[in-house]
C-alpha positions as CSV (number, residue, x, y, z in Angstrom):
1,M,60.3,140.7,183.7
2,S,59.3,137.2,184.8
3,G,57.4,136.5,181.5
4,S,60.5,135.7,179.4
5,S,63.4,133.3,179.4
6,P,66.1,133.5,182.2
7,A,68.8,134.5,179.6
8,A,66.6,137.2,178.2
9,R,66.0,138.6,181.7
10,L,69.7,138.7,182.4
11,Q,70.4,140.3,179.0
12,R,68.0,143.1,179.9
13,L,69.6,143.6,183.3
14,F,73.0,144.0,181.8
15,E,72.0,146.1,178.8
16,G,73.4,149.6,178.8
17,Q,75.8,149.0,181.7
18,R,79.4,150.1,181.3
19,L,81.2,147.0,182.3
20,T,84.9,146.2,182.4
21,P,86.3,143.2,180.5
22,T,86.3,141.2,183.7
23,Q,82.7,142.2,184.4
24,R,81.7,141.3,180.9
25,R,83.2,137.9,181.4
26,I,81.0,137.5,184.6
27,A,77.9,138.6,182.7
28,H,78.7,136.2,179.9
29,S,79.1,133.3,182.3
30,M,75.8,134.2,184.0
31,V,73.9,134.3,180.6
32,R,75.4,130.9,179.6
33,R,74.1,129.5,182.9
34,A,71.0,131.6,183.1
35,A,68.8,129.1,184.8
36,D,71.3,128.5,187.6
37,A,72.4,132.1,188.0
38,P,70.0,133.1,190.9
39,F,71.3,130.1,192.9
40,L,75.1,130.4,192.5
41,S,77.2,131.6,195.4
42,S,79.8,134.3,194.7
43,V,82.5,131.7,195.0
44,E,80.7,129.4,192.4
45,L,80.2,132.3,190.0
46,A,83.8,133.4,190.4
47,E,85.0,129.9,189.5
48,L,82.6,129.7,186.6
49,A,83.8,133.0,185.2
50,G,87.5,132.4,186.1
51,V,87.7,135.6,188.1
52,S,88.3,136.5,191.8
53,Q,85.4,136.6,194.3
54,P,86.0,140.4,194.9
55,S,85.5,140.9,191.2
56,V,82.0,139.3,191.5
57,T,81.2,141.8,194.3
58,R,82.4,144.7,192.3
59,F,80.3,143.4,189.4
60,A,77.1,143.5,191.5
61,V,77.9,147.0,192.7
62,A,78.5,148.1,189.1
63,L,74.9,147.0,188.4
64,G,73.6,149.1,191.2
65,F,73.3,146.6,194.0
66,D,74.7,146.8,197.5
67,G,76.7,143.6,196.9
68,Y,76.3,140.1,195.3
69,P,73.7,138.8,197.9
70,A,71.4,141.7,196.8
71,L,71.9,140.8,193.2
72,R,71.2,137.2,193.8
73,K,68.1,138.1,195.9
74,H,66.9,140.2,193.0
75,L,67.4,137.4,190.5
76,R,65.5,135.0,192.7
77,E,62.6,137.4,193.1
78,V,62.1,137.7,189.3
79,T,62.5,133.9,188.7
80,P,59.1,132.5,187.7
81,D,57.3,130.1,190.1
82,G,58.3,126.5,189.4
83,A,61.9,127.3,188.7
84,A,63.0,127.3,192.3
85,D,65.5,124.5,191.7
86,G,67.5,126.7,189.4
87,R,66.7,124.7,186.3
88,G,62.9,124.1,186.2
89,V,63.7,120.7,184.7
90,D,61.8,117.5,185.4
91,E,64.4,115.3,187.2
92,S,62.7,112.2,185.8
93,L,64.1,113.1,182.3
94,N,67.4,111.7,181.3
95,E,70.3,114.0,180.3
96,Y,69.6,113.7,176.6
97,Q,66.0,114.8,177.0
98,Q,67.1,117.6,179.3
99,A,69.6,118.8,176.6
100,V,66.8,118.8,174.0
101,L,64.6,120.9,176.3
102,A,67.4,123.3,177.0
103,E,67.8,123.8,173.2
104,I,64.1,124.4,172.9
105,E,64.4,127.1,175.5
106,N,67.4,128.6,173.5
107,L,65.2,128.7,170.4
108,R,62.4,130.3,172.4
109,Q,64.8,133.0,173.5
110,L,65.9,133.5,169.9
111,S,62.2,133.8,168.9
112,E,61.8,136.6,171.4
113,L,64.9,138.4,170.1
114,L,63.6,138.2,166.5
115,A,60.4,139.9,167.4
116,D,62.4,143.0,166.4
117,P,63.7,142.0,162.9
118,A,65.6,145.3,162.4
119,P,69.1,144.0,163.5
120,V,68.8,140.9,161.2
121,E,67.5,143.0,158.3
122,R,70.4,145.5,158.8
123,A,72.9,142.6,158.9
124,G,71.4,141.2,155.7
125,R,71.9,144.5,153.8
126,L,75.5,144.7,155.0
127,L,76.3,141.2,153.9
128,A,74.6,141.5,150.6
129,A,76.5,144.7,149.7
130,S,80.0,143.2,150.4
131,R,82.0,142.0,147.4
132,P,83.5,139.6,148.3
133,L,81.8,138.5,151.5
134,L,84.1,137.1,154.3
135,V,82.7,134.5,156.6
136,L,84.8,133.7,159.7
137,G,84.5,130.8,162.1
138,L,87.3,129.1,163.9
139,R,87.4,125.8,165.9
140,A,83.9,125.1,167.4
141,A,82.4,127.7,165.1
142,S,84.0,126.5,161.9
143,S,81.1,124.2,160.9
144,Q,78.7,127.2,161.3
145,A,80.9,129.3,159.0
146,R,81.2,126.6,156.4
147,G,77.4,125.9,156.5
148,F,76.7,129.6,156.1
149,G,79.3,130.0,153.3
150,Y,77.9,127.0,151.4
151,F,74.4,128.4,151.2
152,A,75.5,132.0,150.8
153,A,77.6,131.0,147.7
154,K,74.4,130.0,146.0
155,V,73.1,133.5,145.9
156,H,76.1,135.8,146.6
157,P,78.6,136.6,143.8
158,E,81.7,135.8,145.9
159,V,82.0,134.3,149.4
160,R,85.3,133.5,151.1
161,V,85.1,131.3,154.1
162,L,87.8,131.7,156.8
163,D,87.6,128.5,158.9
164,E,91.3,128.0,159.7
165,G,93.6,130.2,161.7
166,G,97.4,130.6,161.3
167,S,99.6,133.3,159.9
168,M,97.7,133.4,156.6
169,L,94.5,134.6,158.3
170,H,95.4,138.3,158.3
171,D,96.7,137.9,154.7
172,R,93.4,136.6,153.5
173,I,91.6,139.5,155.2
174,D,93.9,141.9,153.5
175,A,93.3,140.3,150.1
176,A,89.5,140.5,150.5
177,R,89.7,144.1,151.5
178,R,91.8,144.9,148.5
179,A,89.3,143.1,146.3
180,G,86.5,145.4,147.7
181,A,85.1,143.5,150.7
182,S,83.1,145.8,153.1
183,A,81.8,143.3,155.6
184,L,82.8,140.2,157.6
185,M,80.3,137.7,158.9
186,C,81.6,136.0,162.1
187,F,80.3,133.0,164.0
188,A,81.8,132.9,167.5
189,L,81.1,130.0,169.9
190,P,82.7,128.9,173.1
191,R,85.4,128.3,173.8
192,H,86.3,131.6,172.1
193,P,89.7,131.3,170.3
194,R,92.0,134.3,170.9
195,E,92.8,134.1,167.2
196,A,89.2,134.8,166.3
197,V,89.1,137.9,168.6
198,D,92.4,139.1,167.1
199,A,91.1,138.6,163.6
200,L,88.0,140.6,164.2
201,A,90.0,143.5,165.7
202,Y,92.3,143.4,162.6
203,A,89.3,143.3,160.2
204,R,87.8,146.4,161.8
205,E,91.2,148.2,161.7
206,Q,91.2,147.5,157.9
207,G,87.7,149.1,157.6
208,L,85.5,146.0,157.5
209,T,82.1,146.1,159.2
210,V,81.8,143.0,161.4
211,V,78.5,141.2,161.9
212,T,78.7,138.5,164.6
213,V,76.6,135.7,165.8
214,A,77.8,134.7,169.3
215,D,76.4,132.8,172.2
216,S,76.0,135.9,174.3
217,A,76.0,139.7,173.9
218,F,78.8,139.6,176.4
219,A,81.1,137.2,174.5
220,P,84.7,138.2,174.1
221,V,84.1,139.1,170.5
222,A,81.5,141.8,171.4
223,A,84.1,144.6,171.7
224,H,85.2,144.0,168.1
225,S,81.8,143.6,166.5
226,D,79.8,146.4,164.8
227,L,76.6,144.4,165.0
228,L,76.3,141.4,167.4
229,I,73.2,139.2,167.5
230,P,73.2,136.6,170.3
231,A,72.0,133.0,170.1
232,A,72.6,130.8,173.1
233,V,74.2,127.4,173.0
234,G,73.3,124.4,175.1
235,T,75.8,123.4,177.8
236,G,74.2,120.3,179.3
237,L,76.3,117.7,177.3
238,A,80.0,117.2,177.2
239,F,80.1,119.3,174.0
240,D,78.0,122.4,173.5
241,T,75.0,122.3,171.2
242,A,74.3,125.1,168.7
243,C,70.8,124.9,167.3
244,A,70.0,128.5,167.9
245,P,73.2,129.9,166.2
246,M,72.6,127.7,163.2
247,L,68.9,128.9,162.9
248,L,70.0,132.5,163.3
249,G,72.5,132.0,160.5
250,R,69.7,130.8,158.2
251,A,67.7,133.8,159.1
252,L,70.6,136.0,158.2
253,L,70.9,134.2,154.9
254,E,67.2,134.9,154.3
255,A,67.7,138.6,155.0
256,M,70.8,138.7,152.8
257,C,68.7,137.2,149.9
258,D,66.3,140.1,150.3
259,G,69.2,142.5,149.6
260,L,70.3,140.6,146.5
261,P,67.9,141.2,143.6
262,E,69.5,138.4,141.6
263,A,69.2,135.8,144.4
264,Q,66.1,134.1,143.1
265,A,67.5,133.8,139.6
266,R,70.7,132.3,140.9
267,L,68.8,129.7,142.9
268,E,66.7,128.8,139.9
269,D,69.8,128.6,137.7
270,F,71.5,126.3,140.3
271,D,68.4,124.0,140.4
272,A,68.3,123.8,136.6
273,R,72.0,122.9,136.4
274,A,71.7,120.4,139.3
275,A,68.8,118.7,137.5
276,A,70.7,118.5,134.2
277,R,73.7,116.9,136.0
278,G,71.6,114.5,138.0
279,L,73.2,115.9,141.1
280,F,70.7,114.9,143.6
281,V,68.9,111.6,144.2
282,E,65.1,112.3,144.7
């Protein structure tokens, strides 16, 4: 288990466990701070997750350990040599360099995940088949949704981006469902808006299949997603960085194109029209 990233090791530890919502929040917090997790006290982890210290103890027991010290001991034992400081980061590097290295680690973790392409390929088929296709991303995730929607619209017959909340959100989901939509693509990044969680729950109630890119398999949106593919965010700077979720979104676009026979023709038509209009400066 020591031959992979800290987040991937934690994901495997939590996989298949029947966790309560509070315990899922603890797991989510540990994955987000995977490098530090083996060195956090129960009090520190409780504060990080916004739960009580007894909840951390119950979480460890739910995973099959005698208590939190036993869980922490296990995590330290499987931590590779050279990471004993909890980060494995060269302290001579400045905070910007460390943030870049953390993102490289997130991308490395994503590469490991994509060794099995089946979930992405399945997601691509679901998105390609939906007419129209809904793309949801609120607050921090709005730019991810807009970027995905921009490129998806070049190959998909109809894409509707939902990047603003409010009372109209459910109305727009209803309208898309009446028009024939079968799937909703969601980008969910911290901090997770309650409105996004509610929107996913509503979308599934209306019969939509929800495909989600989130920062962790234990994110709050997990309970309302039919297919969730995790891509970690960087947390070293004042505002999270999201290189891995963006790259995963592009991989999903590629898989979606594979499910759209007319995708290449649409791209070629766009290029021809763009050239005729002088749209881009070479």
